[in-house]
PDB file as gemmi writes it, atoms N, CA and C in Angstrom:
CRYST1    1.000    1.000    1.000  90.00  90.00  90.00 P 1                      
ATOM      1  N   MET A   1      -3.267 -35.025 -33.482  1.00  0.00           N  
ATOM      2  CA  MET A   1      -3.476 -33.642 -33.107  1.00  0.00           C  
ATOM      3  C   MET A   1      -2.546 -33.287 -31.959  1.00  0.00           C  
ATOM      4  N   GLN A   2      -1.820 -32.207 -32.132  1.00  0.00           N  
ATOM      5  CA  GLN A   2      -0.855 -31.783 -31.131  1.00  0.00           C  
ATOM      6  C   GLN A   2      -1.468 -30.677 -30.275  1.00  0.00           C  
ATOM      7  N   THR A   3      -1.286 -30.772 -28.963  1.00  0.00           N  
ATOM      8  CA  THR A   3      -1.788 -29.734 -28.059  1.00  0.00           C  
ATOM      9  C   THR A   3      -0.609 -28.949 -27.497  1.00  0.00           C  
ATOM     10  N   ALA A   4      -0.855 -27.724 -27.191  1.00  0.00           N  
ATOM     11  CA  ALA A   4       0.191 -26.869 -26.625  1.00  0.00           C  
ATOM     12  C   ALA A   4       0.463 -27.274 -25.194  1.00  0.00           C  
ATOM     13  N   LYS A   5       1.718 -27.281 -24.846  1.00  0.00           N  
ATOM     14  CA  LYS A   5       2.109 -27.592 -23.475  1.00  0.00           C  
ATOM     15  C   LYS A   5       2.244 -26.297 -22.681  1.00  0.00           C  
ATOM     16  N   ILE A   6       1.814 -26.356 -21.452  1.00  0.00           N  
ATOM     17  CA  ILE A   6       1.982 -25.213 -20.551  1.00  0.00           C  
ATOM     18  C   ILE A   6       3.168 -25.552 -19.672  1.00  0.00           C  
ATOM     19  N   SER A   7       4.274 -24.890 -19.917  1.00  0.00           N  
ATOM     20  CA  SER A   7       5.480 -25.188 -19.150  1.00  0.00           C  
ATOM     21  C   SER A   7       5.461 -24.521 -17.776  1.00  0.00           C  
ATOM     22  N   ALA A   8       4.991 -23.295 -17.722  1.00  0.00           N  
ATOM     23  CA  ALA A   8       4.945 -22.595 -16.439  1.00  0.00           C  
ATOM     24  C   ALA A   8       3.891 -21.502 -16.502  1.00  0.00           C  
ATOM     25  N   LEU A   9       3.123 -21.437 -15.454  1.00  0.00           N  
ATOM     26  CA  LEU A   9       2.126 -20.374 -15.359  1.00  0.00           C  
ATOM     27  C   LEU A   9       2.794 -19.135 -14.787  1.00  0.00           C  
ATOM     28  N   PRO A  10       2.404 -17.958 -15.252  1.00  0.00           N  
ATOM     29  CA  PRO A  10       2.997 -16.740 -14.693  1.00  0.00           C  
ATOM     30  C   PRO A  10       2.590 -16.574 -13.233  1.00  0.00           C  
ATOM     31  N   GLU A  11       3.511 -16.079 -12.457  1.00  0.00           N  
ATOM     32  CA  GLU A  11       3.238 -15.820 -11.046  1.00  0.00           C  
ATOM     33  C   GLU A  11       2.357 -14.582 -10.929  1.00  0.00           C  
ATOM     34  N   PRO A  12       1.430 -14.595  -9.993  1.00  0.00           N  
ATOM     35  CA  PRO A  12       0.608 -13.394  -9.800  1.00  0.00           C  
ATOM     36  C   PRO A  12       1.482 -12.239  -9.336  1.00  0.00           C  
ATOM     37  N   SER A  13       1.211 -11.086  -9.856  1.00  0.00           N  
ATOM     38  CA  SER A  13       1.998  -9.903  -9.529  1.00  0.00           C  
ATOM     39  C   SER A  13       1.472  -9.249  -8.260  1.00  0.00           C  
ATOM     40  N   PRO A  14       2.382  -8.783  -7.398  1.00  0.00           N  
ATOM     41  CA  PRO A  14       1.941  -8.067  -6.202  1.00  0.00           C  
ATOM     42  C   PRO A  14       1.538  -6.632  -6.504  1.00  0.00           C  
ATOM     43  N   LEU A  15       1.726  -6.186  -7.732  1.00  0.00           N  
ATOM     44  CA  LEU A  15       1.464  -4.782  -8.062  1.00  0.00           C  
ATOM     45  C   LEU A  15       0.039  -4.329  -7.779  1.00  0.00           C  
ATOM     46  N   PRO A  16      -0.990  -5.122  -8.064  1.00  0.00           N  
ATOM     47  CA  PRO A  16      -2.328  -4.639  -7.699  1.00  0.00           C  
ATOM     48  C   PRO A  16      -2.455  -4.369  -6.206  1.00  0.00           C  
ATOM     49  N   SER A  17      -1.814  -5.196  -5.383  1.00  0.00           N  
ATOM     50  CA  SER A  17      -1.861  -4.960  -3.945  1.00  0.00           C  
ATOM     51  C   SER A  17      -1.122  -3.685  -3.583  1.00  0.00           C  
ATOM     52  N   ILE A  18       0.023  -3.479  -4.202  1.00  0.00           N  
ATOM     53  CA  ILE A  18       0.775  -2.259  -3.939  1.00  0.00           C  
ATOM     54  C   ILE A  18      -0.044  -1.051  -4.377  1.00  0.00           C  
ATOM     55  N   HIS A  19      -0.677  -1.163  -5.528  1.00  0.00           N  
ATOM     56  CA  HIS A  19      -1.501  -0.060  -6.022  1.00  0.00           C  
ATOM     57  C   HIS A  19      -2.638   0.243  -5.047  1.00  0.00           C  
ATOM     58  N   ARG A  20      -3.289  -0.776  -4.545  1.00  0.00           N  
ATOM     59  CA  ARG A  20      -4.384  -0.582  -3.583  1.00  0.00           C  
ATOM     60  C   ARG A  20      -3.863   0.081  -2.317  1.00  0.00           C  
ATOM     61  N   LEU A  21      -2.711  -0.368  -1.840  1.00  0.00           N  
ATOM     62  CA  LEU A  21      -2.132   0.220  -0.637  1.00  0.00           C  
ATOM     63  C   LEU A  21      -1.734   1.679  -0.864  1.00  0.00           C  
ATOM     64  N   GLU A  22      -1.207   1.979  -2.046  1.00  0.00           N  
ATOM     65  CA  GLU A  22      -0.847   3.360  -2.364  1.00  0.00           C  
ATOM     66  C   GLU A  22      -2.073   4.266  -2.387  1.00  0.00           C  
ATOM     67  N   LEU A  23      -3.167   3.758  -2.928  1.00  0.00           N  
ATOM     68  CA  LEU A  23      -4.403   4.546  -2.950  1.00  0.00           C  
ATOM     69  C   LEU A  23      -4.899   4.823  -1.537  1.00  0.00           C  
ATOM     70  N   GLU A  24      -4.879   3.786  -0.717  1.00  0.00           N  
ATOM     71  CA  GLU A  24      -5.322   3.935   0.668  1.00  0.00           C  
ATOM     72  C   GLU A  24      -4.404   4.919   1.409  1.00  0.00           C  
ATOM     73  N   HIS A  25      -3.119   4.817   1.183  1.00  0.00           N  
ATOM     74  CA  HIS A  25      -2.138   5.709   1.807  1.00  0.00           C  
ATOM     75  C   HIS A  25      -2.416   7.166   1.417  1.00  0.00           C  
ATOM     76  N   SER A  26      -2.721   7.387   0.141  1.00  0.00           N  
ATOM     77  CA  SER A  26      -2.994   8.763  -0.303  1.00  0.00           C  
ATOM     78  C   SER A  26      -4.297   9.295   0.283  1.00  0.00           C  
ATOM     79  N   LEU A  27      -5.274   8.429   0.470  1.00  0.00           N  
ATOM     80  CA  LEU A  27      -6.519   8.868   1.119  1.00  0.00           C  
ATOM     81  C   LEU A  27      -6.251   9.321   2.549  1.00  0.00           C  
ATOM     82  N   TYR A  28      -5.446   8.556   3.271  1.00  0.00           N  
ATOM     83  CA  TYR A  28      -5.090   8.942   4.636  1.00  0.00           C  
ATOM     84  C   TYR A  28      -4.308  10.247   4.644  1.00  0.00           C  
ATOM     85  N   ALA A  29      -3.412  10.412   3.688  1.00  0.00           N  
ATOM     86  CA  ALA A  29      -2.610  11.637   3.610  1.00  0.00           C  
ATOM     87  C   ALA A  29      -3.500  12.860   3.379  1.00  0.00           C  
ATOM     88  N   ARG A  30      -4.471  12.710   2.501  1.00  0.00           N  
ATOM     89  CA  ARG A  30      -5.385  13.843   2.243  1.00  0.00           C  
ATOM     90  C   ARG A  30      -6.204  14.179   3.473  1.00  0.00           C  
ATOM     91  N   ARG A  31      -6.665  13.164   4.190  1.00  0.00           N  
ATOM     92  CA  ARG A  31      -7.436  13.419   5.405  1.00  0.00           C  
ATOM     93  C   ARG A  31      -6.553  14.097   6.454  1.00  0.00           C  
ATOM     94  N   LEU A  32      -5.295  13.668   6.538  1.00  0.00           N  
ATOM     95  CA  LEU A  32      -4.369  14.315   7.471  1.00  0.00           C  
ATOM     96  C   LEU A  32      -4.165  15.788   7.127  1.00  0.00           C  
ATOM     97  N   GLU A  33      -4.042  16.086   5.851  1.00  0.00           N  
ATOM     98  CA  GLU A  33      -3.898  17.477   5.424  1.00  0.00           C  
ATOM     99  C   GLU A  33      -5.093  18.299   5.876  1.00  0.00           C  
ATOM    100  N   THR A  34      -6.277  17.727   5.735  1.00  0.00           N  
ATOM    101  CA  THR A  34      -7.500  18.413   6.164  1.00  0.00           C  
ATOM    102  C   THR A  34      -7.476  18.669   7.659  1.00  0.00           C  
ATOM    103  N   LEU A  35      -7.076  17.664   8.416  1.00  0.00           N  
ATOM    104  CA  LEU A  35      -7.041  17.817   9.870  1.00  0.00           C  
ATOM    105  C   LEU A  35      -5.983  18.834  10.295  1.00  0.00           C  
ATOM    106  N   ARG A  36      -4.834  18.800   9.646  1.00  0.00           N  
ATOM    107  CA  ARG A  36      -3.750  19.725  10.003  1.00  0.00           C  
ATOM    108  C   ARG A  36      -4.093  21.174   9.662  1.00  0.00           C  
ATOM    109  N   ALA A  37      -4.983  21.367   8.728  1.00  0.00           N  
ATOM    110  CA  ALA A  37      -5.370  22.718   8.328  1.00  0.00           C  
ATOM    111  C   ALA A  37      -6.301  23.379   9.339  1.00  0.00           C  
ATOM    112  N   LYS A  38      -6.851  22.584  10.234  1.00  0.00           N  
ATOM    113  CA  LYS A  38      -7.772  23.137  11.227  1.00  0.00           C  
ATOM    114  C   LYS A  38      -6.982  23.863  12.309  1.00  0.00           C  
ATOM    115  N   PRO A  39      -7.324  25.122  12.579  1.00  0.00           N  
ATOM    116  CA  PRO A  39      -6.579  25.861  13.607  1.00  0.00           C  
ATOM    117  C   PRO A  39      -6.838  25.334  15.022  1.00  0.00           C  
ATOM    118  N   TYR A  40      -8.037  24.812  15.263  1.00  0.00           N  
ATOM    119  CA  TYR A  40      -8.391  24.315  16.598  1.00  0.00           C  
ATOM    120  C   TYR A  40      -9.068  22.950  16.486  1.00  0.00           C  
ATOM    121  N   PRO A  41      -8.279  21.898  16.273  1.00  0.00           N  
ATOM    122  CA  PRO A  41      -8.892  20.573  16.155  1.00  0.00           C  
ATOM    123  C   PRO A  41      -9.465  20.099  17.489  1.00  0.00           C  
ATOM    124  N   THR A  42     -10.521  19.325  17.394  1.00  0.00           N  
ATOM    125  CA  THR A  42     -11.120  18.745  18.602  1.00  0.00           C  
ATOM    126  C   THR A  42     -10.227  17.599  19.092  1.00  0.00           C  
ATOM    127  N   GLU A  43     -10.514  17.123  20.287  1.00  0.00           N  
ATOM    128  CA  GLU A  43      -9.757  15.980  20.815  1.00  0.00           C  
ATOM    129  C   GLU A  43      -9.933  14.756  19.911  1.00  0.00           C  
ATOM    130  N   GLN A  44     -11.141  14.573  19.411  1.00  0.00           N  
ATOM    131  CA  GLN A  44     -11.410  13.453  18.511  1.00  0.00           C  
ATOM    132  C   GLN A  44     -10.591  13.586  17.222  1.00  0.00           C  
ATOM    133  N   GLU A  45     -10.486  14.788  16.711  1.00  0.00           N  
ATOM    134  CA  GLU A  45      -9.696  15.013  15.496  1.00  0.00           C  
ATOM    135  C   GLU A  45      -8.200  14.799  15.757  1.00  0.00           C  
ATOM    136  N   LYS A  46      -7.749  15.173  16.952  1.00  0.00           N  
ATOM    137  CA  LYS A  46      -6.355  14.931  17.313  1.00  0.00           C  
ATOM    138  C   LYS A  46      -6.073  13.425  17.371  1.00  0.00           C  
ATOM    139  N   MET A  47      -7.007  12.697  17.941  1.00  0.00           N  
ATOM    140  CA  MET A  47      -6.857  11.234  18.007  1.00  0.00           C  
ATOM    141  C   MET A  47      -6.898  10.616  16.608  1.00  0.00           C  
ATOM    142  N   GLU A  48      -7.765  11.141  15.769  1.00  0.00           N  
ATOM    143  CA  GLU A  48      -7.845  10.652  14.395  1.00  0.00           C  
ATOM    144  C   GLU A  48      -6.521  10.898  13.674  1.00  0.00           C  
ATOM    145  N   GLU A  49      -5.915  12.044  13.918  1.00  0.00           N  
ATOM    146  CA  GLU A  49      -4.635  12.358  13.291  1.00  0.00           C  
ATOM    147  C   GLU A  49      -3.560  11.349  13.699  1.00  0.00           C  
ATOM    148  N   VAL A  50      -3.510  11.029  14.967  1.00  0.00           N  
ATOM    149  CA  VAL A  50      -2.546  10.044  15.461  1.00  0.00           C  
ATOM    150  C   VAL A  50      -2.802   8.681  14.819  1.00  0.00           C  
ATOM    151  N   THR A  51      -4.066   8.294  14.761  1.00  0.00           N  
ATOM    152  CA  THR A  51      -4.430   7.013  14.160  1.00  0.00           C  
ATOM    153  C   THR A  51      -4.062   6.969  12.685  1.00  0.00           C  
ATOM    154  N   LEU A  52      -4.345   8.041  11.972  1.00  0.00           N  
ATOM    155  CA  LEU A  52      -4.022   8.089  10.542  1.00  0.00           C  
ATOM    156  C   LEU A  52      -2.519   8.012  10.299  1.00  0.00           C  
ATOM    157  N   LYS A  53      -1.743   8.655  11.137  1.00  0.00           N  
ATOM    158  CA  LYS A  53      -0.289   8.589  11.000  1.00  0.00           C  
ATOM    159  C   LYS A  53       0.197   7.152  11.168  1.00  0.00           C  
ATOM    160  N   LYS A  54      -0.361   6.454  12.145  1.00  0.00           N  
ATOM    161  CA  LYS A  54       0.017   5.055  12.367  1.00  0.00           C  
ATOM    162  C   LYS A  54      -0.399   4.172  11.191  1.00  0.00           C  
ATOM    163  N   LEU A  55      -1.600   4.415  10.667  1.00  0.00           N  
ATOM    164  CA  LEU A  55      -2.078   3.638   9.523  1.00  0.00           C  
ATOM    165  C   LEU A  55      -1.207   3.878   8.295  1.00  0.00           C  
ATOM    166  N   LYS A  56      -0.846   5.130   8.070  1.00  0.00           N  
ATOM    167  CA  LYS A  56       0.019   5.455   6.929  1.00  0.00           C  
ATOM    168  C   LYS A  56       1.364   4.749   7.052  1.00  0.00           C  
ATOM    169  N   LEU A  57       1.922   4.752   8.250  1.00  0.00           N  
ATOM    170  CA  LEU A  57       3.209   4.099   8.470  1.00  0.00           C  
ATOM    171  C   LEU A  57       3.103   2.588   8.239  1.00  0.00           C  
ATOM    172  N   ARG A  58       2.026   1.987   8.720  1.00  0.00           N  
ATOM    173  CA  ARG A  58       1.816   0.551   8.518  1.00  0.00           C  
ATOM    174  C   ARG A  58       1.702   0.233   7.033  1.00  0.00           C  
ATOM    175  N   LEU A  59       0.948   1.063   6.295  1.00  0.00           N  
ATOM    176  CA  LEU A  59       0.806   0.853   4.856  1.00  0.00           C  
ATOM    177  C   LEU A  59       2.134   1.017   4.135  1.00  0.00           C  
ATOM    178  N   LYS A  60       2.905   1.997   4.551  1.00  0.00           N  
ATOM    179  CA  LYS A  60       4.218   2.204   3.935  1.00  0.00           C  
ATOM    180  C   LYS A  60       5.100   0.983   4.140  1.00  0.00           C  
ATOM    181  N   ASP A  61       5.073   0.425   5.347  1.00  0.00           N  
ATOM    182  CA  ASP A  61       5.839  -0.789   5.633  1.00  0.00           C  
ATOM    183  C   ASP A  61       5.367  -1.968   4.776  1.00  0.00           C  
ATOM    184  N   GLU A  62       4.054  -2.113   4.640  1.00  0.00           N  
ATOM    185  CA  GLU A  62       3.498  -3.192   3.818  1.00  0.00           C  
ATOM    186  C   GLU A  62       3.907  -3.046   2.353  1.00  0.00           C  
ATOM    187  N   MET A  63       3.855  -1.814   1.844  1.00  0.00           N  
ATOM    188  CA  MET A  63       4.245  -1.580   0.449  1.00  0.00           C  
ATOM    189  C   MET A  63       5.717  -1.915   0.235  1.00  0.00           C  
ATOM    190  N   GLU A  64       6.552  -1.518   1.188  1.00  0.00           N  
ATOM    191  CA  GLU A  64       7.984  -1.803   1.076  1.00  0.00           C  
ATOM    192  C   GLU A  64       8.231  -3.313   1.106  1.00  0.00           C  
ATOM    193  N   LEU A  65       7.520  -4.019   1.963  1.00  0.00           N  
ATOM    194  CA  LEU A  65       7.658  -5.472   2.028  1.00  0.00           C  
ATOM    195  C   LEU A  65       7.258  -6.125   0.707  1.00  0.00           C  
ATOM    196  N   LEU A  66       6.142  -5.688   0.144  1.00  0.00           N  
ATOM    197  CA  LEU A  66       5.700  -6.236  -1.137  1.00  0.00           C  
ATOM    198  C   LEU A  66       6.694  -5.926  -2.247  1.00  0.00           C  
ATOM    199  N   ARG A  67       7.237  -4.725  -2.242  1.00  0.00           N  
ATOM    200  CA  ARG A  67       8.230  -4.361  -3.269  1.00  0.00           C  
ATOM    201  C   ARG A  67       9.474  -5.223  -3.152  1.00  0.00           C  
ATOM    202  N   ARG A  68       9.924  -5.454  -1.919  1.00  0.00           N  
ATOM    203  CA  ARG A  68      11.112  -6.300  -1.722  1.00  0.00           C  
ATOM    204  C   ARG A  68      10.843  -7.727  -2.177  1.00  0.00           C  
ATOM    205  N   ARG A  69       9.671  -8.237  -1.861  1.00  0.00           N  
ATOM    206  CA  ARG A  69       9.319  -9.592  -2.310  1.00  0.00           C  
ATOM    207  C   ARG A  69       9.281  -9.659  -3.826  1.00  0.00           C  
ATOM    208  N   TYR A  70       8.687  -8.651  -4.439  1.00  0.00           N  
ATOM    209  CA  TYR A  70       8.600  -8.629  -5.898  1.00  0.00           C  
ATOM    210  C   TYR A  70       9.984  -8.523  -6.522  1.00  0.00           C  
ATOM    211  N   ASP A  71      10.825  -7.646  -5.964  1.00  0.00           N  
ATOM    212  CA  ASP A  71      12.189  -7.496  -6.479  1.00  0.00           C  
ATOM    213  C   ASP A  71      12.975  -8.790  -6.320  1.00  0.00           C  
ATOM    214  N   GLY A  72      12.797  -9.461  -5.193  1.00  0.00           N  
ATOM    215  CA  GLY A  72      13.479 -10.737  -4.966  1.00  0.00           C  
ATOM    216  C   GLY A  72      13.008 -11.795  -5.936  1.00  0.00           C  
ATOM    217  N   PHE A  73      11.714 -11.812  -6.192  1.00  0.00           N  
ATOM    218  CA  PHE A  73      11.155 -12.772  -7.150  1.00  0.00           C  
ATOM    219  C   PHE A  73      11.644 -12.456  -8.553  1.00  0.00           C  
ATOM    220  N   ALA A  74      11.647 -11.182  -8.917  1.00  0.00           N  
ATOM    221  CA  ALA A  74      12.062 -10.784 -10.264  1.00  0.00           C  
ATOM    222  C   ALA A  74      13.534 -11.109 -10.499  1.00  0.00           C  
ATOM    223  N   SER A  75      14.358 -10.971  -9.467  1.00  0.00           N  
ATOM    224  CA  SER A  75      15.781 -11.251  -9.647  1.00  0.00           C  
ATOM    225  C   SER A  75      16.054 -12.764  -9.742  1.00  0.00           C  
ATOM    226  N   GLN A  76      15.140 -13.592  -9.230  1.00  0.00           N  
ATOM    227  CA  GLN A  76      15.298 -15.049  -9.320  1.00  0.00           C  
ATOM    228  C   GLN A  76      14.911 -15.569 -10.692  1.00  0.00           C  
ATOM    229  N   SER A  77      14.067 -14.846 -11.391  1.00  0.00           N  
ATOM    230  CA  SER A  77      13.583 -15.307 -12.695  1.00  0.00           C  
ATOM    231  C   SER A  77      14.622 -15.183 -13.766  1.00  0.00           C  
TER     232      SER A  77                                                      
END                                                                             
């Protein structure tokens, strides 16, 4: 009886992580739109806006890093 050989297992894709980060980024963007629409935001809302901008930037950097890693991996295959 002959059994199938597994020569190489597929590498896990970073795409689910990128997708999750994109969803989170869009949630922050929508909240920012809501805050920016307020004519007189409170101090707490102003602080939230600053925090959301920083979070969005961090997520954007993470997504770019994952894309570069994926592109580098794909070009090696």
